[in-house]
C-alpha positions as CSV (number, residue, x, y, z in Angstrom):
1,M,0.0,0.0,0.0
2,K,1.4,3.4,-1.0
3,K,1.7,6.3,1.4
4,E,-1.0,8.2,-0.4
5,E,-3.4,5.3,0.0
6,K,-2.6,5.0,3.7
7,V,-3.3,8.7,4.1
8,Q,-6.6,8.3,2.4
9,V,-7.6,5.4,4.7
10,I,-6.6,7.4,7.8
11,E,-8.6,10.4,6.6
12,A,-11.7,8.3,5.8
13,L,-11.5,6.5,9.2
14,A,-10.9,9.8,11.1
15,E,-14.0,11.2,9.4
16,K,-16.1,8.2,10.4
17,F,-14.8,8.4,14.0
18,S,-16.0,12.0,14.2
19,Q,-19.2,11.2,12.4
20,Y,-20.3,8.2,14.5
21,K,-20.5,8.2,18.3
22,N,-20.7,4.4,18.5
23,I,-17.7,2.4,17.4
24,Y,-17.1,-1.3,17.9
25,V,-13.8,-3.1,17.4
26,T,-14.2,-6.8,16.6
27,D,-12.2,-9.7,15.5
28,I,-13.6,-11.5,12.4
29,A,-10.3,-13.1,11.3
30,S,-11.4,-16.7,11.3
31,L,-14.5,-16.2,9.2
32,N,-14.4,-17.6,5.7
33,A,-15.7,-15.6,2.7
34,E,-19.2,-17.1,2.9
35,K,-19.6,-16.3,6.6
36,T,-18.1,-12.8,6.1
37,S,-20.7,-12.1,3.4
38,A,-23.5,-13.3,5.7
39,L,-22.2,-11.1,8.5
40,R,-21.9,-8.1,6.2
41,R,-25.5,-8.7,5.0
42,L,-26.8,-8.9,8.6
43,L,-24.9,-5.7,9.5
44,F,-26.1,-3.8,6.5
45,K,-29.7,-4.9,7.2
46,N,-29.3,-3.4,10.7
47,G,-27.8,-0.1,9.5
48,I,-24.2,-0.9,10.6
49,S,-21.1,-0.1,8.5
50,L,-18.2,-2.6,8.7
51,E,-14.6,-1.4,7.9
52,V,-11.5,-3.5,8.0
53,A,-8.1,-1.7,8.2
54,K,-4.6,-2.3,9.6
55,N,-4.2,-1.6,13.3
56,T,-1.5,1.1,12.7
57,L,-3.8,3.0,10.4
58,I,-6.7,2.7,12.9
59,K,-4.5,4.1,15.7
60,K,-3.4,7.0,13.5
61,A,-7.0,7.7,12.6
62,F,-7.9,7.6,16.4
63,E,-5.3,10.3,17.0
64,K,-6.3,12.4,13.9
65,S,-10.0,12.3,15.0
66,G,-9.3,14.2,18.2
67,R,-11.6,11.9,20.3
68,D,-10.3,10.2,23.4
69,F,-10.7,6.4,22.8
70,G,-8.9,5.5,26.1
71,A,-8.1,1.8,26.4
72,L,-9.8,1.0,23.1
73,T,-6.4,1.7,21.4
74,D,-4.9,-1.2,23.4
75,T,-7.4,-3.7,21.8
76,L,-5.8,-3.1,18.4
77,K,-3.8,-6.3,18.2
78,G,-4.2,-9.1,15.7
79,N,-7.0,-8.7,13.2
80,S,-9.4,-5.8,13.7
81,A,-12.7,-4.9,12.1
82,L,-14.6,-1.7,12.9
83,M,-18.4,-1.4,13.2
84,F,-20.0,2.1,13.0
85,C,-23.6,2.7,13.8
86,E,-26.0,5.5,15.0
87,D,-27.8,3.0,17.3
88,M,-25.6,2.1,20.2
89,K,-27.1,-1.3,20.7
90,A,-27.4,-2.5,17.1
91,P,-23.9,-3.8,16.7
92,A,-24.0,-5.7,20.0
93,K,-27.4,-7.3,19.0
94,A,-26.1,-8.2,15.6
95,I,-23.0,-9.8,17.0
96,K,-25.1,-11.8,19.4
97,E,-27.5,-12.8,16.6
98,F,-24.7,-13.9,14.4
99,R,-23.1,-15.9,17.2
100,K,-26.2,-18.2,17.2
101,K,-24.6,-19.8,14.1
102,D,-20.9,-19.2,14.8
103,S,-18.6,-18.2,17.7
104,I,-17.2,-15.2,15.8
105,P,-17.1,-12.2,15.7
106,A,-15.4,-11.6,19.0
107,L,-15.9,-8.2,20.6
108,K,-12.6,-6.5,21.4
109,G,-14.1,-3.3,22.7
110,A,-16.5,-0.5,22.0
111,C,-16.7,3.2,22.4
112,I,-20.2,4.5,23.1
113,D,-20.3,8.3,23.2
114,T,-17.4,8.8,25.7
115,D,-17.6,5.5,27.5
116,V,-15.2,2.7,26.6
117,F,-16.1,-1.0,27.1
118,I,-13.3,-3.5,26.8
119,G,-13.6,-7.3,26.3
120,D,-16.0,-9.8,24.9
121,N,-17.7,-10.2,28.3
122,Q,-19.1,-6.6,27.9
123,L,-21.5,-7.7,25.1
124,D,-24.5,-8.3,27.4
125,A,-23.8,-5.0,29.1
126,L,-23.8,-3.2,25.8
127,I,-27.2,-4.8,24.8
128,A,-28.7,-3.7,28.2
129,L,-27.6,-0.1,27.9
130,K,-30.5,2.4,27.7
131,S,-30.5,5.3,25.3
132,K,-30.9,8.9,26.4
133,N,-34.5,9.0,25.3
134,E,-35.3,5.7,27.2
135,L,-33.8,7.1,30.4
136,I,-35.7,10.4,30.0
137,G,-38.9,8.4,29.5
138,E,-38.3,6.4,32.7
139,I,-37.5,9.6,34.7
140,I,-40.7,11.3,33.5
141,G,-42.7,8.2,34.4
142,L,-41.2,8.1,37.9
143,L,-41.9,11.8,38.4
144,Q,-45.5,11.5,37.2
145,S,-46.3,8.5,39.3
146,P,-46.6,10.3,42.7
147,A,-48.6,13.2,41.2
148,Q,-51.0,10.7,39.6
149,N,-51.5,8.9,42.9
150,V,-52.3,12.2,44.7
151,I,-54.7,13.3,41.9
152,S,-56.5,9.9,42.0
153,A,-56.7,9.9,45.8
154,L,-58.2,13.4,45.7
155,Q,-60.7,12.5,43.0
156,S,-61.8,9.3,44.8
157,G,-61.8,11.1,48.2
158,G,-64.1,13.8,46.8
159,S,-66.8,11.3,46.0
160,T,-66.3,9.6,49.4
161,I,-66.6,12.9,51.3
162,A,-69.7,13.8,49.2
163,G,-71.2,10.4,50.1
164,V,-70.5,10.9,53.8
165,V,-72.0,14.4,53.7
166,K,-75.1,13.1,51.9
167,T,-75.5,10.2,54.3
168,L,-75.2,12.5,57.3
169,S,-77.7,15.0,55.9
170,E,-80.2,12.2,55.2
171,R,-79.9,10.7,58.6
172,P,-82.8,11.5,60.9
173,E,-82.0,13.6,63.9
């Protein structure tokens, strides 16, 4: 690979690193051509982009992007494939789905916004992560619950008080 081609790869990767907040580093080295095509189809169907590049070029692109990838740089050993996606859970779910048929791809690490997850054992944690909108919805639900309880108690109490007053007024003295 010529120096100009390497520079182009670094530029393209750095642009993707700044464009996508969710980046997964995986190992798909032991997949044959047929399984790699099946994986690419699954990823494409889920809106995930897969890029394969040399580790040294990925490291240089990490530096050029200006983002802090922390310990994710240390995972760049052996063969590495990058997954880019807008949905933070989609690559983890796709990896888990593909693993029903095969033990690969292995998750080396992931960078979700500013958080870094290292190791294949983090796959379930990545699937369980909640998005910002899901968390906001839960908080709103929790905040609304006490207010709804008070309102319903007042509404039901109003009819109870009216019943008591009516009963007392109808009672013979």
